[in-house]
Structure formats: C-alpha cells, structure tokens
C-alpha positions in Angstrom: 63.8 100.9 121.6 64.8 99.2 118.4 68.0 97.1 118.5 70.6 97.2 115.6 69.8 94.4 113.1 73.0 93.6 111.1 71.1 91.6 108.5 68.6 94.5 107.9 71.4 97.0 107.8 73.4 94.9 105.3 70.4 94.4 103.1 69.5 98.1 103.1 73.2 99.2 102.4 73.4 96.7 99.5 70.8 98.7 97.5 72.4 100.6 94.6 72.3 104.2 95.9 73.4 103.7 99.6 76.0 101.1 98.6 77.7 103.2 95.8 77.4 106.4 97.8 79.2 104.7 100.8 81.9 103.4 98.5 82.3 106.8 96.8 82.6 108.6 100.2 85.1 106.1 101.5 87.1 106.3 98.3 87.2 110.2 98.3 88.0 110.2 102.0 91.0 107.9 101.4 92.1 110.0 98.5 92.0 113.1 100.7 94.3 111.4 103.1 96.8 111.1 100.2 96.2 114.8 99.2 94.3 113.7 96.0 97.5 113.0 94.2 100.2 110.4 94.4 101.3 111.4 90.9 104.2 109.3 89.8 107.2 110.9 88.1 107.4 108.1 85.5 103.8 108.7 84.4 105.2 111.5 82.3 106.8 108.9 80.0 103.3 107.8 79.0 102.1 111.4 78.9 104.8 112.3 76.3 103.7 109.3 74.1 100.2 110.7 74.1 101.5 114.2 73.5 103.5 113.1 70.5 100.5 111.3 69.0 98.5 114.5 69.2 101.2 116.9 68.3 103.5 114.9 66.0 100.9 112.5 64.6 102.7 109.4 65.7 103.8 107.6 68.9 107.5 108.4 69.4 110.0 108.6 72.3 111.7 111.8 73.6 114.2 111.6 70.7 111.3 111.5 68.2 112.2 107.9 67.3 109.6 105.2 66.9 110.5 103.5 70.2 107.7 102.6 72.5 108.8 104.2 75.7 105.4 103.8 77.5 104.5 100.5 79.0 100.8 101.0 78.3 99.8 101.3 74.7 96.1 101.6 75.6 96.6 104.3 78.2 98.6 106.2 75.6 95.8 106.0 73.0 93.0 106.9 75.4 95.0 109.8 76.9 95.7 111.1 73.4 92.0 110.8 72.5 90.9 112.7 75.6 93.5 115.4 74.9 92.1 115.9 71.4 88.5 115.8 72.4 88.7 117.9 75.6 91.6 120.2 74.4 93.5 119.6 77.6 97.1 118.8 78.4 98.5 115.3 78.7 99.1 115.4 82.5 95.5 116.3 83.2 94.2 113.8 80.5 96.4 111.0 81.8 95.3 111.4 85.4 91.6 111.8 84.3 91.8 108.4 82.5 93.2 106.7 85.6 90.7 108.4 88.0 87.6 107.7 85.8 88.7 104.0 85.5 89.0 103.7 89.2 85.6 105.3 89.8 84.0 102.9 87.2 85.3 99.9 89.0 82.9 100.6 91.9 79.6 100.1 90.0 81.2 97.2 88.0 82.1 95.4 91.3 78.6 96.2 92.6 76.9 94.7 89.6 79.2 91.6 89.7 78.6 91.0 93.4 75.2 89.4 92.7 76.8 87.0 90.2 79.3 86.1 92.9 76.5 85.4 95.4 77.8 87.9 97.9 76.9 91.2 99.5 77.5 94.2 97.2 78.1 96.4 100.2 80.9 94.2 101.5 82.7 94.1 98.1 82.3 97.8 97.4 83.6 98.8 100.8 86.6 96.4 100.6 87.5 97.9 97.3 87.0 101.6 98.2 89.1 101.2 101.3 91.9 99.3 99.6 95.2 101.2 100.1 96.9 100.0 96.9 93.9 100.7 94.7 93.5 104.2 96.1 97.2 105.1 95.8 97.4 104.0 92.2 94.1 105.6 91.3 95.8 108.9 92.0 99.1 108.1 90.3 98.5 108.8 86.6 99.6 105.3 85.7 97.4 102.6 84.2 96.9 100.2 87.1 93.2 101.0 87.8 92.6 100.8 84.0 93.9 97.2 84.2 91.6 96.5 87.2 88.6 97.7 85.2 89.5 95.8 82.1 90.2 92.6 84.0 86.6 92.7 85.3 85.3 93.5 81.8 87.1 90.5 80.4 85.7 88.3 83.2 82.1 89.6 82.4 82.6 89.0 78.6 84.0 85.6 79.2 81.2 84.5 81.4 78.5 85.8 79.1 80.1 84.1 76.1 80.0 80.8 78.0 76.3 81.4 78.5 75.2 83.1 75.2 77.1 82.0 72.1 75.9 84.7 69.8 78.1 86.6 67.3 77.7 89.7 69.4 79.0 88.0 72.5 82.0 86.5 70.6 82.8 90.0 69.3 82.5 91.4 72.8 84.9 88.8 74.2 87.4 89.5 71.4 87.2 93.3 72.1 87.6 92.9 75.8 90.6 90.6 75.2 92.2 93.1 72.8 91.8 95.9 75.3 93.3 93.9 78.1 96.3 92.7 76.2 97.1 96.2 75.0 97.0 97.8 78.5 100.2 96.2 80.0 103.2 94.6 78.2 102.8 91.3 80.2 99.2 90.8 79.2 99.7 89.3 75.7 101.5 86.5 77.6 99.4 86.4 80.7 96.0 86.2 79.0 96.7 83.2 76.7 98.2 81.3 79.7 95.2 82.1 81.8 92.8 81.0 79.1 94.6 77.7 78.7 94.6 77.1 82.4 90.9 77.6 82.4 90.1 75.0 79.8 89.8 72.0 82.1 88.0 73.8 85.0 85.4 75.3 82.7 84.8 71.8 81.2 84.9 69.6 84.2 84.7 71.6 87.5 81.5 73.6 87.0 77.9 72.5 87.7 77.0 73.6 84.2 80.0 72.6 82.2 81.1 74.7 79.2 81.3 73.0 75.8 84.7 72.4 74.2 83.6 74.4 71.2 83.1 77.6 73.3 86.4 77.0 75.2 88.2 76.6 71.9 86.7 79.8 70.6 87.7 81.6 73.7 91.3 80.3 73.4 91.4 81.3 69.7 90.1 84.8 70.4 92.6 85.4 73.2 95.5 84.3 71.0 94.2 86.4 68.2 94.1 89.5 70.4 97.7 88.8 71.6 98.9 88.3 68.0 97.2 91.6 66.9 99.0 93.6 69.6 102.3 91.8 68.9 101.8 92.4 65.2 101.1 96.1 65.6 104.1 96.6 67.9 106.4 94.8 65.6 105.2 96.6 62.4 105.1 100.1 64.1 108.0 100.0 66.6 110.1 97.1 65.3 109.8 95.3 68.6 107.3 92.9 70.3 107.6 94.6 73.6 107.9 98.2 74.8 111.4 99.5 75.5 111.0 99.4 79.3 110.5 95.6 79.0 113.6 95.4 76.8 115.6 97.2 79.4 114.3 95.3 82.5 113.9 91.8 81.1 116.6 89.4 82.1 116.9 85.7 82.4 114.6 83.8 84.9 116.9 83.2 87.8 116.3 81.7 91.3 117.2 85.2 92.7 114.4 86.8 90.6 111.9 84.2 91.7 112.9 84.7 95.4 112.6 88.4 95.0 109.1 88.0 93.5 108.1 85.6 96.2 109.3 88.0 98.9 107.3 90.8 97.2 104.3 88.5 97.3 104.5 87.7 101.0 105.8 91.0 102.2 102.4 92.3 103.4 102.5 89.6 106.1 105.1 91.8 107.9 102.8 94.7 108.1 100.2 94.7 110.9 98.0 97.0 108.9 98.0 94.8 105.8 98.0 91.4 107.6 94.1 91.2 108.0 93.3 91.8 104.4 96.2 89.5 103.2 95.1 86.6 105.5 91.5 87.2 104.5 92.4 87.0 100.9 94.6 83.9 101.4 91.9 82.0 103.3 89.4 83.0 100.6 91.6 81.7 97.8 92.3 78.4 99.7 88.6 77.9 100.4 87.6 78.6 96.8 90.3 76.3 95.5 89.1 73.4 97.7 85.6 73.9 96.5 86.6 73.6 92.8 86.8 69.8 92.6 83.4 69.6 94.4 81.9 71.7 91.6 80.7 74.2 94.2 81.9 77.3 92.3 79.8 79.1 89.8 81.1 80.3 86.5 82.1 83.8 87.7 83.8 82.5 90.8 85.8 80.0 88.7 87.0 82.7 86.2 87.9 85.1 89.0 89.8 82.5 91.0 92.0 81.6 88.0 92.5 85.3 87.1 93.8 85.8 90.6 96.0 82.7 90.9 97.5 83.2 87.4 98.3 86.8 88.2 99.9 86.0 91.5 102.1 83.5 89.7 103.0 86.2 87.2 104.0 88.6 90.0 106.4 86.1 91.4 107.9 85.3 87.9 108.4 89.0 87.2 110.4 89.4 90.4 107.9 91.9 92.0 108.1 95.6 91.7 110.1 98.5 93.2 107.2 101.1 93.4 105.2 102.0 96.5 101.9 100.6 97.8 102.1 97.2 96.0 101.4 98.3 92.5 101.4 94.8 91.1 98.4 93.8 93.2 96.1 96.5 91.8 95.1 94.8 88.6 93.4 91.9 90.5 91.9 94.1 93.3 88.4 93.8 91.7 88.4 90.0 91.4 90.1 89.8 94.9 87.3 91.6 96.7 84.6 89.6 94.9 86.2 86.3 95.9 86.6 87.6 99.5 82.9 88.7 99.5 81.9 85.2 98.2 83.7 83.5 101.1 82.4 86.0 103.7 78.8 85.3 102.6 78.8 82.1 104.6 79.0 84.1 107.8 76.2 86.0 109.5 75.6 89.7 108.6 77.1 90.8 112.0 80.3 88.9 111.4 80.6 90.1 107.9 80.3 93.7 109.0 82.8 93.2 111.8 85.4 91.7 109.5 84.9 94.4 106.9 85.1 97.1 109.6 88.4 95.7 110.9 90.0 95.3 107.5 88.9 98.8 106.4 90.3 100.5 109.5 93.6 98.7 109.0 93.7 99.7 105.3 92.9 103.3 106.2 95.8 103.2 108.8 98.1 101.9 106.0 96.9 104.6 103.7 97.6 107.2 106.4 101.1 105.7 106.8 101.7 106.5 103.1 100.7 110.2 103.5 104.0 111.5 104.7 105.8 110.0 101.7 103.5 111.8 99.2 102.8 115.0 101.0 104.1 118.1 99.2 107.4 119.5 100.3 108.5 123.2 100.7 111.4 125.0 99.1 113.8 127.8 99.9 115.7 129.4 97.1 115.3 131.8 94.2 111.6 132.7 93.6 111.8 131.8 89.9 113.2 128.4 90.7 110.6 127.4 93.2 107.6 128.8 91.4 105.1 126.0 90.7 102.2 128.0 89.4 102.4 126.8 85.8 102.3 123.1 86.6 99.2 120.9 86.8 97.4 120.2 90.1 98.6 116.6 90.1 102.2 117.8 89.8 101.9 120.4 92.5 100.2 118.0 95.0 102.5 115.0 94.7 105.9 115.1 96.3 107.2 112.7 93.6 106.6 115.4 91.0 106.9 118.5 93.1 110.5 117.9 94.1 111.4 118.0 90.4 109.9 121.5 89.8 113.0 123.6 90.9 115.2 121.5 88.6 112.8 121.8 85.7 112.6 125.6 86.2 116.4 125.8 86.2 116.6 123.8 83.0 114.0 126.1 81.5 116.4 129.0 82.0 119.5 127.1 81.1 118.6 125.1 78.0 117.5 128.0 75.7 120.8 129.8 76.3 122.8 126.6 75.5 120.7 125.9 72.4 121.3 129.4 71.2 125.0 128.7 71.4 125.1 125.0 70.4 121.9 124.4 68.3 121.6 120.7 69.5 122.2 119.2 72.9 122.7 115.8 74.3 121.5 115.0 77.8 122.4 112.0 80.0 120.2 111.1 82.9 118.4 108.4 84.7 115.4 110.7 85.4 113.2 110.2 82.4 110.0 111.4 84.0 108.9 115.0 84.6 112.3 116.5 83.9 112.9 115.0 80.5 109.2 115.3 79.6 109.3 119.0 80.0 112.4 119.4 77.9 111.2 117.1 75.2 107.8 118.9 74.9 109.4 122.4 74.8 112.3 121.6 72.5 111.2 118.6 70.4 114.0 117.2 68.2 116.6 119.6 69.6 117.6 117.6 72.6 119.0 114.0 72.3 118.3 112.0 75.5 120.6 109.3 76.7 118.7 107.2 79.3 121.3 105.4 81.4 118.5 102.9 82.5 117.5 102.2 78.9 113.8 102.7 79.5 113.0 105.3 76.7 115.7 104.8 74.1 118.0 102.0 72.9 121.5 103.5 73.1 122.6 101.3 76.0 120.4 98.3 75.5 121.7 97.8 71.9 125.3 98.9 72.4 127.8 96.0 72.3 129.7 97.5 75.3 126.7 97.7 77.6 124.0 95.3 76.3 125.2 92.4 78.5 125.0 94.3 81.7 122.5 93.0 84.3 118.8 94.0 84.0 116.6 94.8 87.0 113.4 96.4 88.1 114.8 99.9 87.2 116.2 98.9 83.8 119.7 98.2 82.7 122.0 98.3 85.7 125.5 99.8 86.3 125.5 102.7 83.9 125.9 105.4 86.5 127.4 108.8 85.4 130.8 107.7 86.6 130.8 104.6 84.4 129.6 106.7 81.5 132.3 109.3 81.9 135.0 106.7 82.1 133.7 104.8 79.0 132.4 107.7 76.9 135.1 107.5 74.3 134.6 103.8 73.9 130.8 104.2 73.8 131.2 106.9 71.1 133.7 104.8 68.9 131.9 101.4 69.2 128.2 102.4 69.5 128.1 106.0 68.2 126.7 107.3 71.5 127.3 111.0 71.6 129.0 112.8 74.5 126.6 114.4 76.9 126.4 118.2 77.1 124.3 118.1 80.2 124.1 115.6 83.0 121.3 115.8 85.5 120.6 113.1 88.1 120.3 112.4 91.8 123.2 111.6 94.1 123.7 110.8 97.8 124.6 114.0 99.6 127.5 112.2 101.3 129.1 111.7 97.9 128.9 115.3 96.8 132.6 116.0 97.3 133.6 113.0 95.2 131.0 114.0 92.6 132.3 117.5 92.2 135.8 116.1 91.8 134.6 113.5 89.2 132.8 116.2 87.2 135.7 118.6 87.3 138.1 115.8 86.2 136.0 115.0 83.1 135.4 118.6 82.1 132.0 119.3 83.6 130.8 122.0 85.9 128.1 121.5 88.5 125.8 124.5 87.9 122.7 123.6 90.0 122.3 121.8 93.4 119.0 120.9 94.9 119.6 119.9 98.5 117.0 117.2 99.2 114.8 115.2 96.8 112.3 112.5 97.9 114.6 112.2 101.0 116.8 114.8 102.7 120.0 112.8 102.0 119.3 112.6 98.2 120.4 115.6 96.2 119.6 116.6 92.6 122.4 118.0 90.5 122.8 119.5 87.1 126.3 119.5 85.4 127.2 121.1 82.1 130.3 120.8 79.9 132.7 123.5 81.0 133.2 124.8 77.4 129.4 125.3 77.0 129.1 126.8 80.5 131.8 129.3 79.6 130.2 130.1 76.3 127.2 131.6 78.2 129.3 133.6 80.6 129.8 131.0 83.4 126.9 132.2 85.7 127.2 131.3 89.4 126.0 128.1 91.0 122.3 128.1 91.9 120.9 126.2 94.9 117.5 125.2 96.2 116.8 123.5 99.5 113.8 121.1 100.0 112.1 121.2 103.4 110.2 118.1 104.5 
C-alpha cells in the first residue's frame, strides 16, 4: 500500500491545471459562503460616474457637475467601456470588472510563484482562501483591480531591470499609469515606493541594477503621477477626487493611532491570527535577508511594495469598511512573500501550514456570512418588490435593505416633480438610493451630500468647511444641524433648502426625530423598521407644503426581518 508523499503531492498540484483548478474551486466555494455578492452600497457612486460617461458623454456627479465623485478613475473608465461594448447596465458591468480582475490574479500569482522560488500551489491556495480578497472580489469596488495592477507593476518593473528595451520602458510606464489611476492615494504612494527602492535595487541584490535604469523608473513613475494629476486638474479642477477632499484632514497622532490599531486588529481574531503571524514572520525574515543580498529582484520589489503600503494604511488612519479592505491591494504580493518563506520547510510542513491557515480563513469568511446574507421584508408588495434590480443588488444585504426605500422614492419623486419641477434632496446615503434617483431624473434633482463625498456644498462652504474630517467624510452635518443652520447656509453659501430628507436613524431616537421634523416643517412619510441592523431605521421626510400639494397620502411602512 502506497503511503502519502507530501513532496510528490505538492509537485503534482503545482502543475498549471490542477493548481489553478484547485484555486478556482476554493475561490468559488468561498464566494458561495458569501452568497456570491457582498455588493457595497457605495459602489453605486462609481457606477453612476460610468453611466454618466456613457449616457452624458462626460464624467460628472449626481448633480451633473464636473466633480469626481468616484475614488477610482480607472474603474470608472473600464466599467463605462464594458457598458458600451456589452450593452449592459453599470451595476453588472462594475461587478464584472471586479470579478474578472479577481479571477485574473490567480494565474498571475501562479506565474510569479516560480520567480519567487516558491510553490505555486501554496501561493494560489493562500490567495483563493483569503477572506478579505474574496469579500472585496464580490463588492463591486476596485480593490481586486488594485491587487492585479500591483502585480502587473511588479512584473513590468522587474522585466525593465533585466531588459532595457523601449518596449519594456513603455510597458513599465503603462503599468505605472494604470496603477496611479486606480486609487487616489496611488499617485503619492508609487513615487514614494520607487524612491524607497532606489538603494535596495542598487546595493542589496546579487545582480545590482544600474543607476540609469533606476533613474528611468523614477522618472516614469513621476511622469505617470503627473499625467493623472494633470488630467484631474484640467478636467475636474482638483488634484484628488471629492471623497478625498471630504475625508482628508491633518495628520494627527489620533489618526496615526487609529491606523496602527487597524493594522494590528487582526491579532485579536483567532481566525485571522495564523495568517497575520505568518505574514509578519515572513516580512521580518525577508527584511533580515535584504542586507545579506539573499533576495532576488522579484522578492525585493514585493517586500517594499508591502512595507510601503502598510505604512500608507497607518498614515491614512485605516478604514471603516468590513473585511479589512485596505489589505486587499497587497494580497498578491503578500502570498508570494509568504510562499517564499515557507519554501524552506518540507513539503509536509508547507501543506500543514497552508491547511491550517485556509481553514481559519474559511471560518472567518463564514463569520461574515450573516452580515451579508439577504434580509426579508414585510410591507406593501410594490415597496418590497426586488425583481427589477440586478443580481448583485438582490443578493447583498448592503444593497437589498435599500430597495423598499428606493421603490417608495420611485413613487414619490415623480409626483413631487410634477408639482415642483426641481427638487433638492439632503442625505448621507449617496449609494444605491441617490444613484437610482440620479439615473432616472438626471438634472432634475439637486443632491446635498451631508458627508461631502459627491459634491462640494459643505466642503467649500465657509460655515462648514472647517468641520472635522474622518473616514466617512466631513463630520457633524447631521440633519438636525442642517435644519438649524439652513438659513445661514442659504445666505452665506447659497445652499438650497432641502425638499426631501432621507437618511438612517437610531430607532430609539424616532420620537425626537418626528418632533424635530415637525418643528422645522417636514413630514415623515416613510419608515423602514430595520436597515443593516434591527435598531437602525431608514426614514424619508418631505416638506409639509409639498406633501400637502400631492394630497398628503398616509405614512407607509416596511419592516426588515433578519
């Protein structure tokens, strides 16, 4: 009877077909655990930018102004191109871009594993089981695209160091341009990364890179950053997208501490502890090898990509979204570095470590399932009908819980527009709700974003521009503040008074909210009991004069069942 031979198994599984098939099966299984959609409400901000490019011929915000409301210029452009080529909607196209990018990362990691002197099977399985990577592959946001482009930049940089032909220079410039256009921090991150690589490439590699090539790489990276900055400034009048303008504050000790806490928070999770410690030990091991000239070119580039990005995460103060979104861009280089370090162990130990890490990651993925699983509704059939929405919107709780409110607004807004002609909306929910109104009634609804993410009313206003900035945007402009200050905002900043206010409230504050709305001349016309959590309610309020002009219909309610 033959005994199990780990070395033979690892060698057989590292062949292209079984390795990539194993990775694909694991990836699809993990996606099934998350219902094949973690669709993020905020992804609709990018979807609208793509829609406006196709339908309006230019990238504009919900108010049809040249304001860059999406954080990813490249995701917007690629989504718009897919819409035009495939004749599909922005939600489907945007999710397709994210999913295809995530799937492409698998063969890229496989191909790079040989360059990193490690087992392709180990790297592909570590990637395909990574909870953060899987979660954000299904989100509709650009994170997996950044992962793919980071690996592409690494490949083009390594090949330029080895082959100094015009084609390889052009390839490096293009990969740099794509990377700096995919996220707003990349035009700053990539030049800093390239400068930090100058000495290691020259002095810490067995085959040192010439200063001429290093200088060319620095110039190309800075040129790519300048091209993106130049385009943004000439087209939008700003160097950064509006969400950055709304979120960016001064670098404070509190921000750095928040970023550091975000960075070390996985240590508190038993399910994430193995992969985090494995990564930490791998980075320390690789860093110690650097002065000994024991790293190859690919490992050196990957190490500095990872270290620089971890520093950036801390400087930015971390992130508020689920499943450690900010770690996803470097997931590819992370698993390759881990694979390189594991390669010193026997095949049996490598398989044992990978099995432990993958099981823990799957457990963490399963722990996210409840928060993304679709919810049920009770209420008027027209309000809870989800048939006209895309699969990714119906499958994800983050989107699904908005459907009753969207359906209600679809009934309400045409009646009010018939009476008023133009409406002003105040909300902090600039995702699916505002996206649907903006695509159905372009130019007829003026949106006031109390977080300042999609338009400039509150970030430019002298009354509010000095308010604190945080991960969600400009802080403190809750509906109560707006209602108290609306006259002052109108006089000093020409901010119009809202006709409709829709937002989320704590259920415990509903009594005070009703009293507040009544006091300032608004009528609550819709209540959704429950949102992402049972104690969060979604409300729609309308000016009493407008509500009376359409006959003052009764209050409508929907209840969310978790």
